[in-house]
N, C-alpha and C positions, 0 to 999 in steps of 0.2 A: 435755784440750787445748782451748784457746780461741783465737779469733783477735783477742781484745781484750786490751789491757794494763790490768790492774786495779790501782787505787790505793785505799787505805783510810786516811783521815786520822783520828787518834785523840787525844782529850783525855780529861779526867776524866769529865764528865757528858754530853758530846756536845750542848752547847747554846750554846757560845760559840766557842771556837777551831776545833774540828774542822768544825763546820758552816760556818764562815766559810771555812775552806780548801776544803771541798767545793764551796761556791757559787762561790768565785773560780775554782777549777780548771774547773768545769763551764762557766763563762762563757768562759774562755781556750780551752778545748778546742772549744767551739762556734764561737768567733770564727775559729778555724783550720779549721773544718769536719772535725774529727778525732773526732767523736762515734762513728763506727763503729770507731774504732781504740782509743780510751781510755775506760775505764769508771771512774767516780768514785763513792766512797761514803765514809761516815764512821761512827764508832762512839765509845762511851765506855768507859773501863775500869771504870766504876761504873754501877750501874742506877738512879741517883738520879732521872733524868728520862725514862725510857723512854716513848716515845710522844708526848713533848711537842715543840712547835715550838721553834726556836732562841730564845734570850733576846731579848726585844724590842729591847734596846740593840744587840746584834749585828746584828739585822735592820735597824735604823734606819741604823747607820753603813755597813753593806754597801750598802744601798739608795742612799745618798748618793753612792756610787762606781759605781752601776750594776749591783750584784749582787743577785739575788733569792734569798733563803734560805727564803721562806715555805712551799715545798712539802716541806722537809726535816723529818724527825721523828727524835728521839733513839732510839738503840738501843745495846745493850751489845755490846762486842767479844766474839766467840766464837772458840773454838779453830779452827773450820773456816775462819774468815776467813784464817788464815795459809796454808792450803792453796789457797784461791781467789785470793788477791791476789798480784800481782807485787811490790808494795811496800806495807808498812804503815808509815805515817809519823806518828810521835808528836810531840807538841808540847813535852814537857819531860822532865826526868830521872825524875821520879816515875812518869810514865806509861810511860816506857821500861822501867823496872824492873818495873812491873806487867805490861806486855805481854811482856817476856822470860820472866816466870814462867809465863805460859800458852802461850808459843810453843814448839811442838815444836823440838827441836834441829835437826832437818833443814831447818827453815824460817827459822832465825835470820838468815840472809843477807838476808832480805827486810825486816828490821826496821831502820828508820833514824829519826833525828830530822829533821823537815821542814827545819829551818834548815841542815842540811848542804848544802842545794841553793841557799841564798841566793847571789845574784850581787853584791849591793851591800852588804848589812848583814853585820856581823860580831857575831852574837848567838847563843849556844849554844842558846837555847830561845825558844819563843813564850810570853811570860808570861801567866798567867791574869788576865784583866781583870774577872772577876766581881765582886770586892769593891772595885774601884777606880772611877775616874771616866771621863770622856769620853776622855781621852788614852790610856788603856789599850786601848780598842777601836780607836782610830786606830793605835796601835802594832801591834796584832795584824794589821790590815789591811796596814800597810806591810810587815811581815815576811812575811806570807802571800803577798802579790802578788809580792814579790821571789823568794821560794822557789818559787812555782808556775812562774814564768818559768824559773828554773834547772832545775826538774824537767822542764819541757817540752824544754828544750835537751838535758838528759840522755837522755830517752826518744827524742828525734829522732835522737840520735847512736848509739843501739844498733843493733847488726847486725839486720837485719830478722827473721831467724829467732829472735833473742832477744827483741826487742820485741813480736813477734807470736806469742806462745806458743799 
């Protein structure tokens, strides 16, 4: 039992999309002074970049919008994350399938696509910007900002006993 609502954002390597979501959500949580209520983390389905800082392009684009990702370091998603988290939010269908494979059946209800919480955008996934250009990183931020707002609306609307496990 914890008194914090725990979120884990998940992408493939935990250097672009999920740390962007992590940084955006941390910023939004802090701006509402909800740090004692909501805990934010991120992870990757693969161990490609464990221990590395977010991609410099992700950091640059996030910084231009006022988000600091520099303190984050990549880690791999673990089975225990599903027990600890209240929601595990994946960025795309591939990572959803990989997370489902490692998620205990009793915890499947915690696994969602981040874009399910978008308020303005109608996009099923947050596309991977890694091999693309500048616009990809901006699109990630647009989708992540929208989804994080929707996620906060969702969490704020939960009954207190459910939101504060």
